[in-house]
VOMI-91905 format. One record per residue (C-alpha): chain; residue in one letter; z, y, x. Coordinates in steps of 0.5 Angstrom, whole numbers, always signed. Example, Ala and Ser with C-alpha at 12.3 -4.5 7.8 and 13.67 -1.06 7.14 Angstrom:
# residues 2
   c   r       z       y       x
   A   a     +16      -9     +25
   A   s     +14      -2     +27
# end
This chain:
# residues 328
   c   r       z       y       x
   A   x    -166     +35    -175
   A   x    -164     +39    -169
   A   x    -158     +43    -173
   A   x    -155     +35    -175
   A   x    -156     +34    -167
   A   x    -152     +41    -166
   A   x    -147     +39    -171
   A   x    -145     +33    -168
   A   x    -145     +35    -161
   A   x    -139     +40    -163
   A   x    -136     +35    -167
   A   x    -135     +31    -161
   A   x    -134     +36    -157
   A   x    -127     +36    -161
   A   x    -126     +29    -161
   A   x    -127     +29    -154
   A   x    -120     +34    -153
   A   x    -117     +30    -160
   A   x    -117     +24    -154
   A   x    -113     +28    -149
   A   x    -108     +31    -155
   A   x    -107     +25    -157
   A   x    -107     +21    -149
   A   x    -101     +27    -148
   A   x     -97     +25    -155
   A   x     -99     +18    -155
   A   x    -101     +15    -148
   A   x    -101      +8    -147
   A   x     -95      +6    -143
   A   x     -92      -1    -142
   A   x     -95      -7    -145
   A   x    -101      -2    -147
   A   x    -104      +0    -141
   A   x    -107      -7    -138
   A   x    -110      -8    -145
   A   x    -113      +0    -145
   A   x    -115      -1    -139
   A   x    -119      -7    -139
   A   x    -122      -5    -145
   A   x    -125      +2    -142
   A   x    -128      -3    -136
   A   x    -131      -6    -141
   A   x    -134      -1    -145
   A   x    -136      +2    -138
   A   x    -140      -4    -136
   A   x    -144      -4    -143
   A   x    -145      +2    -142
   A   x    -149      +2    -136
   A   x    -153      -5    -139
   A   x    -155      -1    -145
   A   x    -157      +5    -141
   A   x    -161      +1    -137
   A   x    -163      -4    -143
   A   x    -167      +2    -146
   A   x    -170      +6    -140
   A   x    -177      +4    -139
   A   x    -178      +2    -132
   A   x    -186      +3    -134
   A   x    -185     +10    -137
   A   x    -181     +13    -131
   A   x    -187     +10    -127
   A   x    -192     +14    -131
   A   x    -189     +20    -132
   A   x    -188     +21    -124
   A   x    -195     +23    -124
   A   x    -192     +29    -124
   A   x    -189     +29    -119
   A   x    -188     +36    -117
   A   x    -183     +38    -123
   A   x    -179     +31    -121
   A   x    -178     +32    -115
   A   x    -176     +39    -116
   A   x    -171     +37    -122
   A   x    -168     +32    -117
   A   x    -167     +37    -112
   A   x    -164     +41    -117
   A   x    -159     +36    -119
   A   x    -158     +32    -112
   A   x    -158     +39    -107
   A   x    -158     +46    -109
   A   x    -152     +44    -115
   A   x    -148     +39    -110
   A   x    -148     +45    -105
   A   x    -146     +50    -110
   A   x    -141     +45    -112
   A   x    -138     +45    -106
   A   x    -138     +52    -104
   A   x    -135     +53    -111
   A   x    -129     +48    -109
   A   x    -128     +52    -102
   A   x    -127     +59    -105
   A   x    -123     +57    -112
   A   x    -119     +52    -108
   A   x    -113     +57    -107
   A   x    -114     +58    -115
   A   x    -115     +52    -118
   A   x    -111     +47    -113
   A   x    -114     +42    -109
   A   x    -115     +36    -115
   A   x    -119     +41    -120
   A   x    -123     +44    -113
   A   x    -123     +37    -112
   A   x    -127     +36    -120
   A   x    -131     +42    -119
   A   x    -135     +39    -113
   A   x    -135     +32    -117
   A   x    -139     +35    -123
   A   x    -144     +38    -118
   A   x    -145     +31    -116
   A   x    -147     +27    -123
   A   x    -154     +26    -126
   A   x    -157     +30    -131
   A   x    -157     +29    -138
   A   x    -161     +26    -142
   A   x    -160     +27    -150
   A   x    -158     +35    -150
   A   x    -164     +36    -144
   A   x    -169     +34    -148
   A   x    -167     +36    -155
   A   x    -166     +44    -152
   A   x    -173     +43    -149
   A   x    -176     +41    -156
   A   x    -173     +47    -159
   A   x    -175     +51    -153
   A   x    -182     +48    -154
   A   x    -182     +46    -147
   A   x    -186     +40    -143
   A   x    -181     +34    -148
   A   x    -185     +28    -144
   A   x    -183     +32    -137
   A   x    -177     +32    -140
   A   x    -175     +25    -141
   A   x    -178     +23    -135
   A   x    -173     +28    -130
   A   x    -167     +27    -134
   A   x    -169     +19    -134
   A   x    -171     +20    -126
   A   x    -164     +23    -124
   A   x    -160     +18    -129
   A   x    -163     +12    -126
   A   x    -162     +14    -119
   A   x    -156     +18    -121
   A   x    -153      +9    -121
   A   x    -153     +10    -114
   A   x    -154     +18    -111
   A   x    -148     +20    -114
   A   x    -142     +14    -112
   A   x    -146     +15    -104
   A   x    -145     +23    -105
   A   x    -138     +23    -108
   A   x    -137     +18    -101
   A   x    -141     +23     -97
   A   x    -138     +30     -99
   A   x    -130     +27    -102
   A   x    -129     +21     -96
   A   x    -122     +18     -97
   A   x    -120     +23    -101
   A   x    -124     +21    -106
   A   x    -121     +13    -105
   A   x    -128     +10    -103
   A   x    -127      +3    -100
   A   x    -129      -3    -100
   A   x    -125      -6    -106
   A   x    -129      +1    -109
   A   x    -137      -1    -108
   A   x    -135      -7    -111
   A   x    -133      -5    -117
   A   x    -139      +0    -117
   A   x    -144      -5    -116
   A   x    -140     -10    -122
   A   x    -138      -4    -127
   A   x    -145      +1    -126
   A   x    -151      -3    -121
   A   x    -150     -10    -124
   A   x    -150      -8    -132
   A   x    -155      -3    -131
   A   x    -160      -8    -127
   A   x    -159     -13    -132
   A   x    -161      -8    -138
   A   x    -167      -7    -134
   A   x    -169     -14    -134
   A   x    -167     -15    -141
   A   x    -171      -9    -143
   A   x    -177     -11    -145
   A   x    -173     -16    -150
   A   x    -168     -11    -153
   A   x    -172      -4    -151
   A   x    -175      -3    -157
   A   x    -169      -5    -161
   A   x    -164      +0    -158
   A   x    -169      +5    -159
   A   x    -171      +3    -166
   A   x    -163      +4    -168
   A   x    -161     +10    -163
   A   x    -155     +12    -168
   A   x    -152      +6    -167
   A   x    -152      +6    -160
   A   x    -151     +13    -160
   A   x    -145     +12    -163
   A   x    -143      +7    -159
   A   x    -143     +11    -153
   A   x    -140     +17    -156
   A   x    -135     +12    -157
   A   x    -134      +9    -151
   A   x    -133     +15    -147
   A   x    -128     +17    -153
   A   x    -124     +11    -150
   A   x    -125     +12    -143
   A   x    -123     +19    -144
   A   x    -116     +16    -147
   A   x    -116     +12    -142
   A   x    -116     +16    -136
   A   x    -112     +22    -139
   A   x    -106     +16    -141
   A   x    -106     +15    -133
   A   x    -105     +22    -132
   A   x     -99     +23    -137
   A   x     -95     +17    -134
   A   x     -97     +22    -127
   A   x     -94     +28    -131
   A   x    -101     +31    -130
   A   x    -100     +37    -134
   A   x     -94     +38    -130
   A   x     -98     +40    -124
   A   x    -102     +45    -128
   A   x    -102     +52    -130
   A   x    -104     +57    -136
   A   x    -108     +62    -130
   A   x    -111     +55    -128
   A   x    -114     +53    -133
   A   x    -116     +61    -134
   A   x    -120     +60    -127
   A   x    -123     +53    -128
   A   x    -127     +57    -134
   A   x    -130     +62    -130
   A   x    -131     +58    -124
   A   x    -135     +54    -129
   A   x    -138     +59    -133
   A   x    -140     +62    -125
   A   x    -143     +55    -123
   A   x    -147     +54    -129
   A   x    -150     +61    -129
   A   x    -152     +60    -122
   A   x    -156     +55    -123
   A   x    -159     +57    -129
   A   x    -161     +63    -126
   A   x    -164     +60    -119
   A   x    -168     +54    -123
   A   x    -171     +60    -127
   A   x    -173     +63    -121
   A   x    -175     +58    -117
   A   x    -180     +55    -121
   A   x    -183     +61    -124
   A   x    -184     +62    -116
   A   x    -187     +56    -115
   A   x    -193     +57    -120
   A   x    -190     +52    -126
   A   x    -192     +54    -133
   A   x    -187     +55    -138
   A   x    -186     +50    -143
   A   x    -185     +46    -135
   A   x    -181     +52    -134
   A   x    -176     +50    -140
   A   x    -176     +43    -139
   A   x    -174     +44    -131
   A   x    -168     +49    -133
   A   x    -166     +45    -138
   A   x    -166     +38    -134
   A   x    -164     +42    -128
   A   x    -158     +46    -129
   A   x    -154     +40    -134
   A   x    -149     +35    -132
   A   x    -148     +29    -136
   A   x    -141     +27    -138
   A   x    -143     +21    -140
   A   x    -145     +18    -133
   A   x    -139     +22    -130
   A   x    -134     +20    -134
   A   x    -134     +12    -133
   A   x    -137     +14    -126
   A   x    -129     +18    -124
   A   x    -127     +11    -128
   A   x    -129      +7    -122
   A   x    -129     +11    -117
   A   x    -122     +15    -117
   A   x    -115     +13    -117
   A   x    -112     +11    -124
   A   x    -107     +18    -123
   A   x    -112     +22    -121
   A   x    -118     +20    -126
   A   x    -115     +25    -132
   A   x    -114     +31    -128
   A   x    -121     +31    -124
   A   x    -126     +29    -130
   A   x    -123     +36    -133
   A   x    -128     +41    -130
   A   x    -133     +37    -133
   A   x    -131     +37    -139
   A   x    -130     +44    -139
   A   x    -137     +45    -136
   A   x    -140     +40    -141
   A   x    -138     +44    -146
   A   x    -140     +51    -144
   A   x    -147     +48    -142
   A   x    -148     +46    -149
   A   x    -147     +53    -152
   A   x    -151     +57    -147
   A   x    -157     +51    -147
   A   x    -157     +51    -154
   A   x    -156     +60    -155
   A   x    -162     +60    -149
   A   x    -166     +54    -153
   A   x    -166     +58    -159
   A   x    -168     +65    -157
   A   x    -173     +61    -152
   A   x    -176     +58    -159
   A   x    -178     +65    -162
   A   x    -180     +68    -155
   A   x    -184     +62    -152
   A   x    -191     +64    -156
   A   x    -190     +71    -153
   A   x    -189     +69    -146
   A   x    -195     +64    -146
   A   x    -200     +68    -148
   A   x    -198     +74    -143
   A   x    -197     +68    -137
   A   x    -205     +66    -140
   A   x    -207     +73    -140
# end
């Protein structure tokens, strides 16, 4: 099963960069701009409606009983990660330029992933239930917390104003809230047909990527990027991920969590959601800058998948020995 998931993720990454290439060769221009942007906006709204409809508030409230674990994951996601992102953006700014450095900061403000965090926790024989709840809470709160952090950390540069707040409410918060209200009727159906809803999620993100990079191409985005900047961006993303994973490992162990709980903390606390980040960027930032601002997120997402997949496979073999040693 997990080989299928891993294979799909690899194909999906190729499709993402394929949409970037398509936008570079055939960007939406002229009369095509408005229909593409409107379709992307509608896809974002429906995406967050489905997020709300699939997520059970009752299960989340039950999962909050493991409050120490969830509090730590939220601290990593919305406190440690943003601090590291701010430092990374400041240090890398001379090498990346202001827009890519801002993209580094933006990715650090996003919620955790759900699907891949749970998948990798399961492979590594960690606490899957805790991973599901921790990642779900992160995404639930991220609908509100991430835009607030963007406004606080990035300010006027992010273009956050009353119009942005209104758009955020109409495209993200309101559809998510409506989804929560209808969960009792649609939640079971959506969860029984996860393959269909997952394909819609991925398709919506592909559309958002195309719209964002088309806008970037209309502003001649790639003329502002050099090859050395992309190399510097790759290094910056690798260093950021390594520091976060090391931090989650050391702190969760120091606080006395069991090995299965530590696995859930490491995967949920060290990851950032592209599924949430790209639609949010589409709403928050000016269209001309979205493409370059989400580039760090796309690269970081690919790196985190490859690194966490290797860790999960390795820990799936080592976990019994670690757990026995901890028990002894």
